[in-house]
Structure formats: structure tokens, C-alpha cells
PDB file of N, CA, C, O and CB in Angstrom:
ATOM      1  N   MET A   1     -12.287 -20.444  -8.544  1.00  0.00           N
ATOM      2  CA  MET A   1     -11.967 -19.905  -9.852  1.00  0.00           C
ATOM      3  C   MET A   1     -11.931 -18.382  -9.837  1.00  0.00           C
ATOM      4  O   MET A   1     -11.147 -17.759 -10.553  1.00  0.00           O
ATOM      5  CB  MET A   1     -12.969 -20.392 -10.876  1.00  0.00           C
ATOM      6  N   LYS A   2     -12.798 -17.790  -9.007  1.00  0.00           N
ATOM      7  CA  LYS A   2     -12.847 -16.333  -8.949  1.00  0.00           C
ATOM      8  C   LYS A   2     -11.541 -15.777  -8.407  1.00  0.00           C
ATOM      9  O   LYS A   2     -11.047 -14.754  -8.882  1.00  0.00           O
ATOM     10  CB  LYS A   2     -14.023 -15.865  -8.085  1.00  0.00           C
ATOM     11  N   ARG A   3     -10.979 -16.458  -7.403  1.00  0.00           N
ATOM     12  CA  ARG A   3      -9.711 -16.000  -6.836  1.00  0.00           C
ATOM     13  C   ARG A   3      -8.582 -16.131  -7.854  1.00  0.00           C
ATOM     14  O   ARG A   3      -7.710 -15.264  -7.929  1.00  0.00           O
ATOM     15  CB  ARG A   3      -9.373 -16.794  -5.566  1.00  0.00           C
ATOM     16  N   LEU A   4      -8.592 -17.192  -8.624  1.00  0.00           N
ATOM     17  CA  LEU A   4      -7.573 -17.389  -9.652  1.00  0.00           C
ATOM     18  C   LEU A   4      -7.637 -16.281 -10.693  1.00  0.00           C
ATOM     19  O   LEU A   4      -6.604 -15.728 -11.072  1.00  0.00           O
ATOM     20  CB  LEU A   4      -7.742 -18.756 -10.323  1.00  0.00           C
ATOM     21  N   ALA A   5      -8.822 -15.955 -11.154  1.00  0.00           N
ATOM     22  CA  ALA A   5      -8.982 -14.892 -12.147  1.00  0.00           C
ATOM     23  C   ALA A   5      -8.569 -13.536 -11.579  1.00  0.00           C
ATOM     24  O   ALA A   5      -7.915 -12.748 -12.262  1.00  0.00           O
ATOM     25  CB  ALA A   5     -10.432 -14.835 -12.635  1.00  0.00           C
ATOM     26  N   LEU A   6      -8.947 -13.267 -10.342  1.00  0.00           N
ATOM     27  CA  LEU A   6      -8.581 -12.004  -9.709  1.00  0.00           C
ATOM     28  C   LEU A   6      -7.068 -11.898  -9.513  1.00  0.00           C
ATOM     29  O   LEU A   6      -6.481 -10.835  -9.720  1.00  0.00           O
ATOM     30  CB  LEU A   6      -9.296 -11.860  -8.365  1.00  0.00           C
ATOM     31  N   SER A   7      -6.454 -12.988  -9.119  1.00  0.00           N
ATOM     32  CA  SER A   7      -5.009 -13.001  -8.927  1.00  0.00           C
ATOM     33  C   SER A   7      -4.274 -12.795 -10.251  1.00  0.00           C
ATOM     34  O   SER A   7      -3.305 -12.039 -10.313  1.00  0.00           O
ATOM     35  CB  SER A   7      -4.572 -14.316  -8.280  1.00  0.00           C
ATOM     36  N   LEU A   8      -4.731 -13.462 -11.304  1.00  0.00           N
ATOM     37  CA  LEU A   8      -4.090 -13.291 -12.606  1.00  0.00           C
ATOM     38  C   LEU A   8      -4.287 -11.884 -13.153  1.00  0.00           C
ATOM     39  O   LEU A   8      -3.389 -11.335 -13.792  1.00  0.00           O
ATOM     40  CB  LEU A   8      -4.632 -14.309 -13.597  1.00  0.00           C
ATOM     41  N   LEU A   9      -5.446 -11.299 -12.909  1.00  0.00           N
ATOM     42  CA  LEU A   9      -5.681  -9.919 -13.321  1.00  0.00           C
ATOM     43  C   LEU A   9      -4.739  -8.963 -12.587  1.00  0.00           C
ATOM     44  O   LEU A   9      -4.187  -8.045 -13.193  1.00  0.00           O
ATOM     45  CB  LEU A   9      -7.145  -9.525 -13.064  1.00  0.00           C
ATOM     46  N   PHE A  10      -4.558  -9.176 -11.300  1.00  0.00           N
ATOM     47  CA  PHE A  10      -3.633  -8.360 -10.519  1.00  0.00           C
ATOM     48  C   PHE A  10      -2.216  -8.468 -11.073  1.00  0.00           C
ATOM     49  O   PHE A  10      -1.548  -7.450 -11.257  1.00  0.00           O
ATOM     50  CB  PHE A  10      -3.660  -8.782  -9.044  1.00  0.00           C
ATOM     51  N   PHE A  11      -1.749  -9.685 -11.340  1.00  0.00           N
ATOM     52  CA  PHE A  11      -0.394  -9.869 -11.849  1.00  0.00           C
ATOM     53  C   PHE A  11      -0.244  -9.331 -13.268  1.00  0.00           C
ATOM     54  O   PHE A  11       0.843  -8.895 -13.648  1.00  0.00           O
ATOM     55  CB  PHE A  11      -0.018 -11.342 -11.811  1.00  0.00           C
ATOM     56  N   LEU A  12      -1.305  -9.353 -14.050  1.00  0.00           N
ATOM     57  CA  LEU A  12      -1.258  -8.766 -15.385  1.00  0.00           C
ATOM     58  C   LEU A  12      -1.036  -7.258 -15.303  1.00  0.00           C
ATOM     59  O   LEU A  12      -0.183  -6.708 -16.000  1.00  0.00           O
ATOM     60  CB  LEU A  12      -2.552  -9.074 -16.154  1.00  0.00           C
ATOM     61  N   VAL A  13      -1.807  -6.601 -14.449  1.00  0.00           N
ATOM     62  CA  VAL A  13      -1.656  -5.156 -14.276  1.00  0.00           C
ATOM     63  C   VAL A  13      -0.273  -4.826 -13.720  1.00  0.00           C
ATOM     64  O   VAL A  13       0.367  -3.872 -14.162  1.00  0.00           O
ATOM     65  CB  VAL A  13      -2.754  -4.604 -13.341  1.00  0.00           C
ATOM     66  N   LEU A  14       0.183  -5.612 -12.760  1.00  0.00           N
ATOM     67  CA  LEU A  14       1.500  -5.386 -12.170  1.00  0.00           C
ATOM     68  C   LEU A  14       2.615  -5.579 -13.192  1.00  0.00           C
ATOM     69  O   LEU A  14       3.550  -4.779 -13.229  1.00  0.00           O
ATOM     70  CB  LEU A  14       1.715  -6.321 -10.986  1.00  0.00           C
ATOM     71  N   SER A  15       2.543  -6.601 -14.010  1.00  0.00           N
ATOM     72  CA  SER A  15       3.597  -6.847 -14.992  1.00  0.00           C
ATOM     73  C   SER A  15       3.603  -5.782 -16.089  1.00  0.00           C
ATOM     74  O   SER A  15       4.670  -5.396 -16.567  1.00  0.00           O
ATOM     75  CB  SER A  15       3.426  -8.232 -15.611  1.00  0.00           C
ATOM     76  N   VAL A  16       2.424  -5.304 -16.491  1.00  0.00           N
ATOM     77  CA  VAL A  16       2.371  -4.222 -17.487  1.00  0.00           C
ATOM     78  C   VAL A  16       2.953  -2.943 -16.899  1.00  0.00           C
ATOM     79  O   VAL A  16       3.657  -2.205 -17.589  1.00  0.00           O
ATOM     80  CB  VAL A  16       0.913  -3.979 -17.963  1.00  0.00           C
ATOM     81  N   ALA A  17       2.665  -2.677 -15.627  1.00  0.00           N
ATOM     82  CA  ALA A  17       3.223  -1.486 -14.977  1.00  0.00           C
ATOM     83  C   ALA A  17       4.742  -1.570 -14.901  1.00  0.00           C
ATOM     84  O   ALA A  17       5.424  -0.577 -15.154  1.00  0.00           O
ATOM     85  CB  ALA A  17       2.634  -1.315 -13.567  1.00  0.00           C
ATOM     86  N   VAL A  18       5.277  -2.719 -14.561  1.00  0.00           N
ATOM     87  CA  VAL A  18       6.734  -2.889 -14.520  1.00  0.00           C
ATOM     88  C   VAL A  18       7.306  -2.771 -15.926  1.00  0.00           C
ATOM     89  O   VAL A  18       8.385  -2.206 -16.104  1.00  0.00           O
ATOM     90  CB  VAL A  18       7.115  -4.257 -13.893  1.00  0.00           C
ATOM     91  N   GLY A  19       6.609  -3.291 -16.921  1.00  0.00           N
ATOM     92  CA  GLY A  19       7.051  -3.150 -18.316  1.00  0.00           C
ATOM     93  C   GLY A  19       7.135  -1.702 -18.745  1.00  0.00           C
ATOM     94  O   GLY A  19       8.061  -1.314 -19.458  1.00  0.00           O
ATOM     95  N   PHE A  20       6.166  -0.891 -18.313  1.00  0.00           N
ATOM     96  CA  PHE A  20       6.210   0.547 -18.601  1.00  0.00           C
ATOM     97  C   PHE A  20       7.389   1.213 -17.905  1.00  0.00           C
ATOM     98  O   PHE A  20       8.071   2.053 -18.492  1.00  0.00           O
ATOM     99  CB  PHE A  20       4.902   1.220 -18.170  1.00  0.00           C
ATOM    100  N   LEU A  21       7.627   0.836 -16.650  1.00  0.00           N
ATOM    101  CA  LEU A  21       8.673   1.489 -15.873  1.00  0.00           C
ATOM    102  C   LEU A  21      10.079   1.195 -16.388  1.00  0.00           C
ATOM    103  O   LEU A  21      10.944   2.070 -16.339  1.00  0.00           O
ATOM    104  CB  LEU A  21       8.570   1.068 -14.440  1.00  0.00           C
ATOM    105  N   VAL A  22      10.324  -0.011 -16.879  1.00  0.00           N
ATOM    106  CA  VAL A  22      11.668  -0.369 -17.333  1.00  0.00           C
ATOM    107  C   VAL A  22      11.865  -0.162 -18.831  1.00  0.00           C
ATOM    108  O   VAL A  22      12.945  -0.440 -19.352  1.00  0.00           O
ATOM    109  CB  VAL A  22      11.957  -1.805 -16.986  1.00  0.00           C
ATOM    110  N   SER A  23      10.850   0.317 -19.524  1.00  0.00           N
ATOM    111  CA  SER A  23      10.933   0.396 -20.984  1.00  0.00           C
ATOM    112  C   SER A  23      11.848   1.501 -21.484  1.00  0.00           C
ATOM    113  O   SER A  23      12.413   1.375 -22.571  1.00  0.00           O
ATOM    114  CB  SER A  23       9.568   0.597 -21.555  1.00  0.00           C
ATOM    115  N   GLY A  24      12.010   2.568 -20.735  1.00  0.00           N
ATOM    116  CA  GLY A  24      12.828   3.680 -21.217  1.00  0.00           C
ATOM    117  C   GLY A  24      12.096   4.447 -22.294  1.00  0.00           C
ATOM    118  O   GLY A  24      10.929   4.793 -22.107  1.00  0.00           O
ATOM    119  N   PRO A  25      12.747   4.728 -23.429  1.00  0.00           N
ATOM    120  CA  PRO A  25      12.101   5.523 -24.474  1.00  0.00           C
ATOM    121  C   PRO A  25      11.036   4.762 -25.267  1.00  0.00           C
ATOM    122  O   PRO A  25      10.229   5.385 -25.957  1.00  0.00           O
ATOM    123  CB  PRO A  25      13.141   6.037 -25.418  1.00  0.00           C
ATOM    124  N   GLU A  26      11.019   3.456 -25.185  1.00  0.00           N
ATOM    125  CA  GLU A  26      10.021   2.669 -25.900  1.00  0.00           C
ATOM    126  C   GLU A  26       8.678   2.755 -25.177  1.00  0.00           C
ATOM    127  O   GLU A  26       8.596   3.245 -24.050  1.00  0.00           O
ATOM    128  CB  GLU A  26      10.476   1.194 -26.031  1.00  0.00           C
ATOM    129  N   PHE A  27       7.639   2.277 -25.836  1.00  0.00           N
ATOM    130  CA  PHE A  27       6.298   2.309 -25.256  1.00  0.00           C
ATOM    131  C   PHE A  27       6.162   1.318 -24.101  1.00  0.00           C
ATOM    132  O   PHE A  27       5.690   1.678 -23.023  1.00  0.00           O
ATOM    133  CB  PHE A  27       5.253   2.005 -26.329  1.00  0.00           C
ATOM    134  N   LEU A  28       6.574   0.079 -24.325  1.00  0.00           N
ATOM    135  CA  LEU A  28       6.448  -0.970 -23.316  1.00  0.00           C
ATOM    136  C   LEU A  28       7.478  -2.047 -23.604  1.00  0.00           C
ATOM    137  O   LEU A  28       7.662  -2.446 -24.754  1.00  0.00           O
ATOM    138  CB  LEU A  28       5.011  -1.569 -23.295  1.00  0.00           C
ATOM    139  N   ASP A  29       8.141  -2.510 -22.576  1.00  0.00           N
ATOM    140  CA  ASP A  29       9.091  -3.602 -22.734  1.00  0.00           C
ATOM    141  C   ASP A  29       8.319  -4.913 -22.626  1.00  0.00           C
ATOM    142  O   ASP A  29       8.086  -5.426 -21.532  1.00  0.00           O
ATOM    143  CB  ASP A  29      10.238  -3.525 -21.664  1.00  0.00           C
ATOM    144  N   TRP A  30       7.926  -5.445 -23.783  1.00  0.00           N
ATOM    145  CA  TRP A  30       7.078  -6.621 -23.813  1.00  0.00           C
ATOM    146  C   TRP A  30       7.755  -7.863 -23.261  1.00  0.00           C
ATOM    147  O   TRP A  30       7.086  -8.729 -22.696  1.00  0.00           O
ATOM    148  CB  TRP A  30       6.632  -6.878 -25.206  1.00  0.00           C
ATOM    149  N   SER A  31       9.068  -7.967 -23.414  1.00  0.00           N
ATOM    150  CA  SER A  31       9.748  -9.163 -22.917  1.00  0.00           C
ATOM    151  C   SER A  31       9.725  -9.212 -21.393  1.00  0.00           C
ATOM    152  O   SER A  31       9.529 -10.278 -20.810  1.00  0.00           O
ATOM    153  CB  SER A  31      11.196  -9.206 -23.423  1.00  0.00           C
ATOM    154  N   VAL A  32       9.923  -8.073 -20.750  1.00  0.00           N
ATOM    155  CA  VAL A  32       9.875  -8.046 -19.286  1.00  0.00           C
ATOM    156  C   VAL A  32       8.448  -8.290 -18.799  1.00  0.00           C
ATOM    157  O   VAL A  32       8.222  -9.115 -17.914  1.00  0.00           O
ATOM    158  CB  VAL A  32      10.405  -6.695 -18.745  1.00  0.00           C
ATOM    159  N   ALA A  33       7.496  -7.578 -19.373  1.00  0.00           N
ATOM    160  CA  ALA A  33       6.101  -7.732 -18.950  1.00  0.00           C
ATOM    161  C   ALA A  33       5.597  -9.153 -19.208  1.00  0.00           C
ATOM    162  O   ALA A  33       4.939  -9.745 -18.353  1.00  0.00           O
ATOM    163  CB  ALA A  33       5.207  -6.718 -19.680  1.00  0.00           C
ATOM    164  N   GLY A  34       5.900  -9.688 -20.367  1.00  0.00           N
ATOM    165  CA  GLY A  34       5.469 -11.048 -20.689  1.00  0.00           C
ATOM    166  C   GLY A  34       6.141 -12.094 -19.828  1.00  0.00           C
ATOM    167  O   GLY A  34       5.510 -13.065 -19.412  1.00  0.00           O
ATOM    168  N   GLY A  35       7.418 -11.899 -19.559  1.00  0.00           N
ATOM    169  CA  GLY A  35       8.134 -12.836 -18.695  1.00  0.00           C
ATOM    170  C   GLY A  35       7.599 -12.851 -17.279  1.00  0.00           C
ATOM    171  O   GLY A  35       7.423 -13.913 -16.681  1.00  0.00           O
ATOM    172  N   LEU A  36       7.341 -11.668 -16.744  1.00  0.00           N
ATOM    173  CA  LEU A  36       6.780 -11.598 -15.390  1.00  0.00           C
ATOM    174  C   LEU A  36       5.392 -12.216 -15.335  1.00  0.00           C
ATOM    175  O   LEU A  36       5.060 -12.919 -14.380  1.00  0.00           O
ATOM    176  CB  LEU A  36       6.722 -10.146 -14.910  1.00  0.00           C
ATOM    177  N   PHE A  37       4.589 -11.961 -16.344  1.00  0.00           N
ATOM    178  CA  PHE A  37       3.242 -12.542 -16.348  1.00  0.00           C
ATOM    179  C   PHE A  37       3.302 -14.057 -16.535  1.00  0.00           C
ATOM    180  O   PHE A  37       2.491 -14.783 -15.959  1.00  0.00           O
ATOM    181  CB  PHE A  37       2.385 -11.905 -17.460  1.00  0.00           C
ATOM    182  N   ALA A  38       4.245 -14.536 -17.327  1.00  0.00           N
ATOM    183  CA  ALA A  38       4.395 -15.986 -17.504  1.00  0.00           C
ATOM    184  C   ALA A  38       4.783 -16.661 -16.189  1.00  0.00           C
ATOM    185  O   ALA A  38       4.289 -17.745 -15.878  1.00  0.00           O
ATOM    186  CB  ALA A  38       5.451 -16.291 -18.586  1.00  0.00           C
ATOM    187  N   ILE A  39       5.659 -16.027 -15.421  1.00  0.00           N
ATOM    188  CA  ILE A  39       6.029 -16.567 -14.116  1.00  0.00           C
ATOM    189  C   ILE A  39       4.817 -16.591 -13.188  1.00  0.00           C
ATOM    190  O   ILE A  39       4.610 -17.555 -12.451  1.00  0.00           O
ATOM    191  CB  ILE A  39       7.170 -15.739 -13.490  1.00  0.00           C
ATOM    192  N   ALA A  40       4.018 -15.526 -13.228  1.00  0.00           N
ATOM    193  CA  ALA A  40       2.813 -15.463 -12.389  1.00  0.00           C
ATOM    194  C   ALA A  40       1.807 -16.536 -12.786  1.00  0.00           C
ATOM    195  O   ALA A  40       1.211 -17.173 -11.917  1.00  0.00           O
ATOM    196  CB  ALA A  40       2.163 -14.076 -12.489  1.00  0.00           C
ATOM    197  N   VAL A  41       1.612 -16.744 -14.078  1.00  0.00           N
ATOM    198  CA  VAL A  41       0.677 -17.773 -14.543  1.00  0.00           C
ATOM    199  C   VAL A  41       1.163 -19.160 -14.138  1.00  0.00           C
ATOM    200  O   VAL A  41       0.367 -19.998 -13.715  1.00  0.00           O
ATOM    201  CB  VAL A  41       0.502 -17.696 -16.073  1.00  0.00           C
ATOM    202  N   ALA A  42       2.456 -19.404 -14.265  1.00  0.00           N
ATOM    203  CA  ALA A  42       3.001 -20.702 -13.867  1.00  0.00           C
ATOM    204  C   ALA A  42       2.835 -20.928 -12.364  1.00  0.00           C
ATOM    205  O   ALA A  42       2.470 -22.022 -11.934  1.00  0.00           O
ATOM    206  CB  ALA A  42       4.485 -20.801 -14.256  1.00  0.00           C
ATOM    207  N   GLY A  43       3.100 -19.904 -11.578  1.00  0.00           N
ATOM    208  CA  GLY A  43       2.949 -20.033 -10.133  1.00  0.00           C
ATOM    209  C   GLY A  43       1.508 -20.249  -9.710  1.00  0.00           C
ATOM    210  O   GLY A  43       1.233 -21.083  -8.848  1.00  0.00           O
ATOM    211  N   GLU A  44       0.591 -19.509 -10.304  1.00  0.00           N
ATOM    212  CA  GLU A  44      -0.820 -19.683  -9.975  1.00  0.00           C
ATOM    213  C   GLU A  44      -1.336 -21.031 -10.466  1.00  0.00           C
ATOM    214  O   GLU A  44      -2.156 -21.659  -9.796  1.00  0.00           O
ATOM    215  CB  GLU A  44      -1.651 -18.551 -10.577  1.00  0.00           C
ATOM    216  N   GLY A  45      -0.874 -21.476 -11.612  1.00  0.00           N
ATOM    217  CA  GLY A  45      -1.263 -22.801 -12.100  1.00  0.00           C
ATOM    218  C   GLY A  45      -0.754 -23.908 -11.196  1.00  0.00           C
ATOM    219  O   GLY A  45      -1.464 -24.880 -10.938  1.00  0.00           O
ATOM    220  N   LEU A  46       0.469 -23.767 -10.715  1.00  0.00           N
ATOM    221  CA  LEU A  46       1.030 -24.756  -9.798  1.00  0.00           C
ATOM    222  C   LEU A  46       0.257 -24.770  -8.480  1.00  0.00           C
ATOM    223  O   LEU A  46      -0.021 -25.837  -7.932  1.00  0.00           O
ATOM    224  CB  LEU A  46       2.518 -24.466  -9.540  1.00  0.00           C
ATOM    225  N   ARG A  47      -0.090 -23.585  -7.972  1.00  0.00           N
ATOM    226  CA  ARG A  47      -0.860 -23.501  -6.731  1.00  0.00           C
ATOM    227  C   ARG A  47      -2.234 -24.132  -6.901  1.00  0.00           C
ATOM    228  O   ARG A  47      -2.698 -24.859  -6.023  1.00  0.00           O
ATOM    229  CB  ARG A  47      -1.003 -22.042  -6.284  1.00  0.00           C
ATOM    230  N   PHE A  48      -2.887 -23.858  -8.025  1.00  0.00           N
ATOM    231  CA  PHE A  48      -4.200 -24.430  -8.312  1.00  0.00           C
ATOM    232  C   PHE A  48      -4.117 -25.945  -8.438  1.00  0.00           C
ATOM    233  O   PHE A  48      -4.974 -26.654  -7.911  1.00  0.00           O
ATOM    234  CB  PHE A  48      -4.779 -23.824  -9.594  1.00  0.00           C
ATOM    235  N   TRP A  49      -3.097 -26.453  -9.129  1.00  0.00           N
ATOM    236  CA  TRP A  49      -2.924 -27.892  -9.318  1.00  0.00           C
ATOM    237  C   TRP A  49      -2.648 -28.592  -7.987  1.00  0.00           C
ATOM    238  O   TRP A  49      -3.186 -29.668  -7.723  1.00  0.00           O
ATOM    239  CB  TRP A  49      -1.782 -28.167 -10.306  1.00  0.00           C
ATOM    240  N   MET A  50      -1.797 -27.971  -7.139  1.00  0.00           N
ATOM    241  CA  MET A  50      -1.487 -28.576  -5.847  1.00  0.00           C
ATOM    242  C   MET A  50      -2.714 -28.615  -4.945  1.00  0.00           C
ATOM    243  O   MET A  50      -2.920 -29.590  -4.222  1.00  0.00           O
ATOM    244  CB  MET A  50      -0.358 -27.813  -5.161  1.00  0.00           C
ATOM    245  N   ARG A  51      -3.531 -27.564  -4.980  1.00  0.00           N
ATOM    246  CA  ARG A  51      -4.738 -27.538  -4.164  1.00  0.00           C
ATOM    247  C   ARG A  51      -5.710 -28.631  -4.606  1.00  0.00           C
ATOM    248  O   ARG A  51      -6.306 -29.303  -3.764  1.00  0.00           O
ATOM    249  CB  ARG A  51      -5.411 -26.159  -4.245  1.00  0.00           C
ATOM    250  N   ARG A  52      -5.878 -28.816  -5.916  1.00  0.00           N
ATOM    251  CA  ARG A  52      -6.779 -29.867  -6.409  1.00  0.00           C
ATOM    252  C   ARG A  52      -6.235 -31.248  -6.081  1.00  0.00           C
ATOM    253  O   ARG A  52      -6.992 -32.147  -5.717  1.00  0.00           O
ATOM    254  CB  ARG A  52      -6.988 -29.733  -7.925  1.00  0.00           C
ATOM    255  N   SER A  53      -4.924 -31.419  -6.209  1.00  0.00           N
ATOM    256  CA  SER A  53      -4.306 -32.705  -5.928  1.00  0.00           C
ATOM    257  C   SER A  53      -4.473 -33.075  -4.455  1.00  0.00           C
ATOM    258  O   SER A  53      -4.762 -34.227  -4.129  1.00  0.00           O
ATOM    259  CB  SER A  53      -2.823 -32.677  -6.306  1.00  0.00           C
ATOM    260  N   ARG A  54      -4.294 -32.119  -3.587  1.00  0.00           N
ATOM    261  CA  ARG A  54      -4.431 -32.367  -2.151  1.00  0.00           C
ATOM    262  C   ARG A  54      -5.885 -32.688  -1.798  1.00  0.00           C
ATOM    263  O   ARG A  54      -6.149 -33.528  -0.938  1.00  0.00           O
ATOM    264  CB  ARG A  54      -3.940 -31.145  -1.341  1.00  0.00           C
ATOM    265  N   ALA A  55      -6.811 -32.027  -2.456  1.00  0.00           N
ATOM    266  CA  ALA A  55      -8.227 -32.298  -2.212  1.00  0.00           C
ATOM    267  C   ALA A  55      -8.611 -33.699  -2.676  1.00  0.00           C
ATOM    268  O   ALA A  55      -9.410 -34.366  -2.019  1.00  0.00           O
ATOM    269  CB  ALA A  55      -9.097 -31.256  -2.918  1.00  0.00           C
ATOM    270  N   LYS A  56      -8.062 -34.151  -3.785  1.00  0.00           N
ATOM    271  CA  LYS A  56      -8.359 -35.497  -4.284  1.00  0.00           C
ATOM    272  C   LYS A  56      -7.815 -36.556  -3.340  1.00  0.00           C
ATOM    273  O   LYS A  56      -8.443 -37.600  -3.163  1.00  0.00           O
ATOM    274  CB  LYS A  56      -7.774 -35.693  -5.688  1.00  0.00           C
ATOM    275  N   LYS A  57      -6.663 -36.314  -2.732  1.00  0.00           N
ATOM    276  CA  LYS A  57      -6.092 -37.284  -1.792  1.00  0.00           C
ATOM    277  C   LYS A  57      -6.981 -37.434  -0.563  1.00  0.00           C
ATOM    278  O   LYS A  57      -7.122 -38.536  -0.033  1.00  0.00           O
ATOM    279  CB  LYS A  57      -4.674 -36.858  -1.371  1.00  0.00           C
ATOM    280  N   ARG A  58      -7.573 -36.352  -0.110  1.00  0.00           N
ATOM    281  CA  ARG A  58      -8.482 -36.433   1.044  1.00  0.00           C
ATOM    282  C   ARG A  58      -9.734 -37.216   0.707  1.00  0.00           C
ATOM    283  O   ARG A  58     -10.249 -37.944   1.555  1.00  0.00           O
ATOM    284  CB  ARG A  58      -8.864 -35.034   1.527  1.00  0.00           C
ATOM    285  N   GLU A  59     -10.241 -37.082  -0.526  1.00  0.00           N
ATOM    286  CA  GLU A  59     -11.440 -37.809  -0.921  1.00  0.00           C
ATOM    287  C   GLU A  59     -11.189 -39.301  -1.028  1.00  0.00           C
ATOM    288  O   GLU A  59     -12.028 -40.094  -0.601  1.00  0.00           O
ATOM    289  CB  GLU A  59     -11.958 -37.283  -2.236  1.00  0.00           C
ATOM    290  N   SER A  60     -10.074 -39.698  -1.579  1.00  0.00           N
ATOM    291  CA  SER A  60      -9.842 -41.117  -1.871  1.00  0.00           C
ATOM    292  C   SER A  60      -9.341 -41.896  -0.666  1.00  0.00           C
ATOM    293  O   SER A  60      -9.173 -43.111  -0.770  1.00  0.00           O
ATOM    294  CB  SER A  60      -8.853 -41.253  -2.997  1.00  0.00           C
ATOM    295  N   SER A  61      -9.093 -41.257   0.474  1.00  0.00           N
ATOM    296  CA  SER A  61      -8.565 -41.984   1.616  1.00  0.00           C
ATOM    297  C   SER A  61      -9.654 -42.594   2.498  1.00  0.00           C
ATOM    298  O   SER A  61      -9.355 -43.087   3.586  1.00  0.00           O
ATOM    299  CB  SER A  61      -7.710 -41.072   2.437  1.00  0.00           C
ATOM    300  N   GLY A  62     -10.888 -42.570   2.056  1.00  0.00           N
ATOM    301  CA  GLY A  62     -11.983 -43.129   2.839  1.00  0.00           C
ATOM    302  C   GLY A  62     -12.061 -44.651   2.723  1.00  0.00           C
ATOM    303  O   GLY A  62     -11.347 -45.246   1.916  1.00  0.00           O
ATOM    304  N   ILE A  63     -12.891 -45.263   3.491  1.00  0.00           N
ATOM    305  CA  ILE A  63     -13.179 -46.699   3.554  1.00  0.00           C
ATOM    306  C   ILE A  63     -12.027 -47.497   3.136  1.00  0.00           C
ATOM    307  O   ILE A  63     -12.098 -48.726   3.129  1.00  0.00           O
ATOM    308  CB  ILE A  63     -14.343 -47.054   2.717  1.00  0.00           C
TER     309      ILE A  63
END
């Protein structure tokens, strides 16, 4: 869980930085920053789900 939180924090900071860079005269481009963070959350959620699923398959293959 600690790695998941650290990874999401990293992607949050990265997406906000990209939002600042592409915003132009505005303060922050929320659509770009939010979209990038949504992709990161989906990817990390998929990675977390696949890791748990693979671990469950190893447990249930006994006896």
C-alpha cells in the first residue's frame, strides 16, 4: 500500500506540473492535469488488481 500511495503522489505532482506548463496565461489547465492523473490512477489500480489476482491464484492452487 505504501508503494501505491507513493506512486500516486508522484503522478499527482507530475500531472500538476504538466498542467502548469501547458496552461499558458491561465493558472492551471485542469483538464490536462486531471486527465493525466486519471490515467495514472487507472494504471496503478490495474497493476494493483493484477498483482492481487495473481497472488490469489497461487494460494488456491494447493492440494
